[in-house]
C-alpha positions as CSV (number, residue, x, y, z in Angstrom):
1,M,-22.9,22.4,-32.4
2,W,-21.2,19.2,-33.2
3,R,-22.7,16.0,-34.4
4,L,-21.2,12.9,-32.9
5,A,-20.9,9.6,-34.8
6,V,-19.9,6.8,-32.5
7,L,-19.1,3.2,-33.1
8,G,-19.8,2.1,-29.5
9,S,-21.0,3.0,-26.1
10,F,-18.9,5.1,-23.7
11,T,-16.7,2.2,-22.8
12,L,-17.1,0.0,-25.8
13,F,-16.3,0.5,-29.2
14,I,-16.0,-2.2,-31.9
15,V,-19.5,-3.3,-33.0
16,I,-19.7,-6.6,-34.8
17,Q,-22.4,-9.0,-35.9
18,S,-22.3,-11.8,-33.3
19,C,-23.1,-15.5,-33.2
20,T,-26.2,-16.5,-31.3
21,K,-25.6,-17.0,-27.6
22,P,-28.3,-17.6,-24.9
23,L,-28.8,-15.1,-22.1
24,P,-27.1,-16.5,-19.0
25,P,-29.5,-17.5,-16.3
26,L,-29.9,-14.8,-13.7
27,D,-28.7,-15.7,-10.2
28,S,-31.9,-15.6,-8.2
29,N,-29.9,-15.5,-4.9
30,P,-26.7,-13.5,-5.6
31,P,-24.0,-13.5,-2.8
32,Q,-24.2,-10.5,-0.6
33,C,-21.4,-8.1,0.4
34,D,-20.3,-9.1,3.9
35,T,-18.9,-5.6,4.7
36,C,-21.8,-3.3,3.7
37,S,-24.1,-1.6,6.2
38,T,-27.2,0.6,6.0
39,P,-27.2,3.5,5.8
40,I,-24.1,3.7,3.5
41,T,-22.0,6.8,4.0
42,E,-19.0,8.4,2.4
43,Y,-17.5,5.4,0.6
44,C,-17.9,1.6,0.3
45,P,-15.6,-0.2,2.7
46,D,-12.6,-2.1,1.6
47,N,-12.3,-5.6,3.2
48,G,-8.7,-6.1,2.1
49,R,-9.5,-9.0,-0.3
50,S,-8.0,-9.3,-3.7
51,G,-10.2,-8.8,-6.8
52,Y,-11.6,-5.4,-6.0
53,F,-12.2,-5.1,-9.8
54,P,-13.3,-8.7,-10.7
55,N,-11.9,-9.9,-14.1
56,T,-11.8,-13.7,-14.0
57,P,-12.6,-15.3,-17.3
58,G,-16.1,-16.9,-17.2
59,S,-17.6,-14.1,-15.0
60,W,-20.7,-12.3,-16.3
61,W,-23.1,-9.5,-15.4
62,A,-26.7,-9.1,-16.7
63,Y,-28.4,-5.7,-16.9
64,E,-31.8,-4.2,-17.7
65,V,-31.4,-1.1,-19.8
66,I,-33.8,1.8,-19.8
67,K,-33.5,4.5,-22.4
68,G,-34.9,7.9,-21.5
69,S,-34.9,11.5,-22.8
70,S,-32.9,12.9,-19.8
71,L,-31.5,12.2,-16.4
72,N,-33.2,13.1,-13.1
73,G,-31.5,16.0,-11.3
74,D,-29.9,13.8,-8.7
75,T,-28.5,11.5,-11.5
76,T,-30.1,8.4,-9.9
77,G,-31.7,7.4,-13.2
78,V,-33.5,8.4,-16.4
79,R,-36.5,10.7,-16.1
80,D,-38.8,8.7,-18.4
81,T,-38.8,5.5,-20.4
82,I,-38.6,5.4,-24.2
83,T,-37.7,1.8,-24.6
84,T,-36.0,-1.1,-22.7
85,W,-33.8,-4.1,-23.5
86,A,-31.3,-6.5,-21.8
87,E,-27.5,-6.6,-22.0
88,T,-24.9,-9.0,-20.7
89,T,-21.2,-8.5,-20.1
90,R,-18.9,-11.5,-20.2
91,V,-15.2,-11.8,-19.3
92,V,-13.5,-13.6,-22.2
93,N,-10.0,-13.3,-20.9
94,D,-7.9,-11.0,-18.7
95,S,-8.1,-8.2,-21.3
96,T,-11.4,-8.7,-23.2
97,W,-15.0,-8.3,-22.1
98,I,-17.9,-8.8,-24.5
99,N,-21.2,-6.9,-24.2
100,R,-24.2,-8.5,-25.9
101,Y,-27.6,-6.8,-26.6
102,Y,-30.9,-8.7,-26.3
103,G,-33.9,-6.9,-27.8
104,G,-34.1,-3.1,-28.5
105,P,-32.5,-1.3,-31.5
106,Y,-29.1,-3.2,-31.2
107,N,-30.5,-6.8,-30.8
108,G,-28.0,-9.5,-31.7
109,Y,-24.9,-7.2,-31.7
110,E,-21.9,-7.4,-29.5
111,D,-19.4,-4.8,-28.3
112,T,-15.8,-5.4,-27.1
113,F,-14.3,-3.9,-24.0
114,F,-10.6,-3.8,-23.8
115,V,-9.9,-4.0,-20.1
116,F,-6.5,-4.0,-18.4
117,I,-6.2,-4.4,-14.6
118,R,-2.7,-3.4,-13.6
119,G,-1.8,-3.1,-10.0
120,D,-4.4,-1.0,-8.2
121,S,-6.2,0.3,-11.3
122,V,-8.5,-0.8,-14.0
123,I,-7.7,0.7,-17.4
124,L,-10.2,0.8,-20.3
125,N,-9.4,1.5,-23.9
126,I,-11.9,4.2,-25.1
127,K,-12.4,4.9,-28.8
128,Y,-14.5,7.7,-30.2
129,N,-15.3,8.9,-33.7
130,F,-16.2,12.6,-33.9
131,K,-17.5,14.3,-37.0
132,P,-18.1,18.0,-37.3
133,P,-21.4,18.8,-39.0
134,T,-19.6,20.8,-41.8
135,D,-17.5,18.0,-43.1
136,T,-17.4,14.2,-43.6
137,T,-14.0,13.8,-41.9
138,V,-14.0,11.4,-39.0
139,I,-11.9,12.5,-36.1
140,P,-10.6,9.4,-34.2
141,I,-9.9,9.5,-30.5
142,D,-8.1,6.5,-28.9
143,L,-7.7,7.0,-25.1
144,K,-6.3,4.4,-22.7
145,A,-7.6,5.8,-19.4
146,P,-7.8,4.6,-15.7
147,F,-11.5,4.1,-14.9
148,G,-11.0,2.8,-11.4
149,I,-8.2,3.2,-8.8
150,Y,-8.2,0.8,-5.8
151,P,-10.0,1.6,-3.6
152,L,-12.6,4.1,-4.8
153,I,-12.7,6.4,-1.8
154,Y,-14.2,9.9,-1.8
155,P,-12.8,12.5,-2.7
156,L,-10.4,10.7,-4.9
157,R,-10.1,12.2,-8.4
158,W,-7.8,11.9,-11.4
159,D,-7.2,13.3,-14.9
160,T,-5.4,12.0,-17.9
161,P,-3.0,14.4,-19.6
162,W,-4.4,16.3,-22.6
163,D,-3.6,14.3,-25.7
164,T,-3.5,16.0,-29.1
165,L,-4.2,14.6,-32.5
166,P,-1.8,15.5,-35.3
167,P,-2.9,18.8,-36.9
168,A,-5.1,18.1,-39.9
169,N,-7.8,19.6,-42.1
170,Y,-10.7,18.3,-39.9
171,I,-13.4,20.8,-41.0
172,G,-12.7,21.1,-44.7
173,G,-10.8,24.5,-44.6
174,S,-7.5,25.4,-46.1
175,Q,-5.5,25.1,-42.9
176,A,-4.8,22.4,-40.3
177,D,-6.9,22.3,-37.1
178,T,-6.0,20.9,-33.7
179,I,-8.0,18.4,-31.6
180,A,-7.2,17.8,-27.9
181,Y,-8.9,15.5,-25.4
182,K,-8.6,14.3,-21.9
183,L,-10.6,12.3,-19.3
184,H,-11.6,13.6,-15.8
185,A,-12.9,11.3,-13.2
186,E,-13.9,11.8,-9.5
187,V,-15.4,9.6,-6.8
188,L,-18.5,11.3,-5.5
189,N,-19.6,11.4,-1.8
190,D,-22.7,9.4,-2.8
191,T,-23.2,5.7,-2.2
192,I,-26.3,3.6,-2.6
193,A,-27.4,0.0,-2.0
194,I,-27.8,-2.1,-5.2
195,M,-29.0,-5.7,-4.7
196,G,-28.2,-5.2,-1.0
197,M,-24.5,-4.3,-1.8
198,C,-22.7,-1.1,-1.4
199,A,-22.2,0.9,-4.6
200,Q,-19.9,3.9,-5.0
201,R,-20.7,6.5,-7.6
202,V,-17.9,7.8,-9.9
203,K,-18.4,10.5,-12.4
204,Y,-16.5,10.4,-15.7
205,E,-16.2,13.3,-18.1
206,L,-14.6,13.2,-21.5
207,N,-13.4,16.7,-22.5
208,V,-12.8,17.4,-26.2
209,K,-11.4,20.7,-27.3
210,V,-11.2,21.9,-30.9
211,V,-8.9,24.7,-32.1
212,Y,-9.9,25.7,-35.6
213,A,-7.2,27.2,-37.7
214,D,-9.5,30.1,-38.8
215,G,-10.4,30.9,-35.2
216,L,-14.1,30.0,-35.5
217,G,-15.2,28.2,-32.4
218,S,-11.7,27.9,-31.0
219,G,-11.4,27.2,-27.4
220,A,-14.8,25.5,-27.0
221,T,-14.7,22.3,-25.0
222,L,-17.3,19.6,-25.4
223,K,-18.0,17.7,-22.1
224,L,-19.5,14.2,-22.2
225,P,-20.4,12.9,-18.7
226,S,-21.4,9.5,-17.4
227,Y,-21.8,7.9,-13.9
228,F,-20.8,4.4,-12.9
229,F,-21.8,2.8,-9.6
230,W,-19.0,0.4,-8.7
231,I,-19.6,-2.5,-6.2
232,P,-16.3,-3.5,-4.7
233,Y,-15.3,-7.2,-5.6
234,K,-18.6,-7.6,-7.6
235,G,-18.4,-5.2,-10.6
236,I,-20.6,-2.4,-11.9
237,G,-24.0,-2.2,-10.4
238,R,-25.4,0.8,-12.4
239,R,-24.3,2.9,-15.4
240,L,-25.8,6.2,-16.5
241,E,-24.5,7.3,-19.8
242,I,-25.4,9.2,-23.0
243,D,-26.6,7.0,-25.8
244,L,-23.8,8.0,-28.2
245,R,-25.2,5.8,-30.9
246,D,-28.4,7.8,-31.1
247,T,-27.9,11.1,-33.0
248,T,-31.5,11.5,-33.9
249,G,-32.1,15.2,-34.4
250,G,-28.3,16.0,-34.1
251,F,-26.1,15.8,-31.1
252,P,-26.9,12.8,-28.9
253,T,-29.1,13.8,-25.9
254,K,-30.8,10.5,-24.9
255,W,-29.6,8.7,-21.7
256,L,-29.3,5.1,-20.8
257,Q,-29.8,3.6,-17.3
258,K,-28.2,0.1,-17.0
259,E,-29.3,-1.7,-13.8
260,L,-27.6,-4.9,-12.5
261,K,-30.1,-7.8,-12.4
262,G,-27.8,-10.8,-11.9
263,Y,-24.2,-11.8,-12.0
264,F,-21.7,-14.6,-11.6
265,I,-18.1,-14.0,-10.4
266,Q,-15.8,-16.9,-11.4
267,P,-13.4,-17.7,-8.5
């Protein structure tokens, strides 16, 4: 079993000490989606407007975060509550989002998202640091991957090509090993209402394959899933993801549920 050492969350990766910034006021009466209906079926409607993935500087989202030991079977949320805190995401410019933590184990820290909206897709720059338990070598993975393709309609799915790190002595043996990785994503036939707005569930799965030179463990692929509920023209309404920072007892197994509580979209 691997142990994972990570410098950020699933989509965010450079952790820095931040200056003090107040939590933005939560919008007590957020604007409602004018195309949503109840019950929601198959996929969230596209009303043809621009800004399906909002990215205007000055926009922000505020989330309540619940940390639990596992997910419910239907992936609607965490099974129990270990601790809670608040997070905000702010758009700094057209390629940088800042995620700030309020309370909890990461209070006062910020993460940086590298976001690129190009044409009909939103691209995120994902960075991981893997470390096998038998060695101190850190295995860097730097993946620029499409996280959203306009519009998000079931059963849309996509994969990045397998990318391979240069062969190196990753586990401390005498021969070079090979690390390959790719991202798989698929829009699920599962929509819910979040704050009265239609949210489309998308599953992401990072696949990491290690081919050891000595043959030990070769061919095994590690799969790291997460679920994002995208609200068209409004942003991310819910995120369910493994807490990659928490490696207590070995491989990370705790889950985070991030629920949208307020937002502001700069015109």
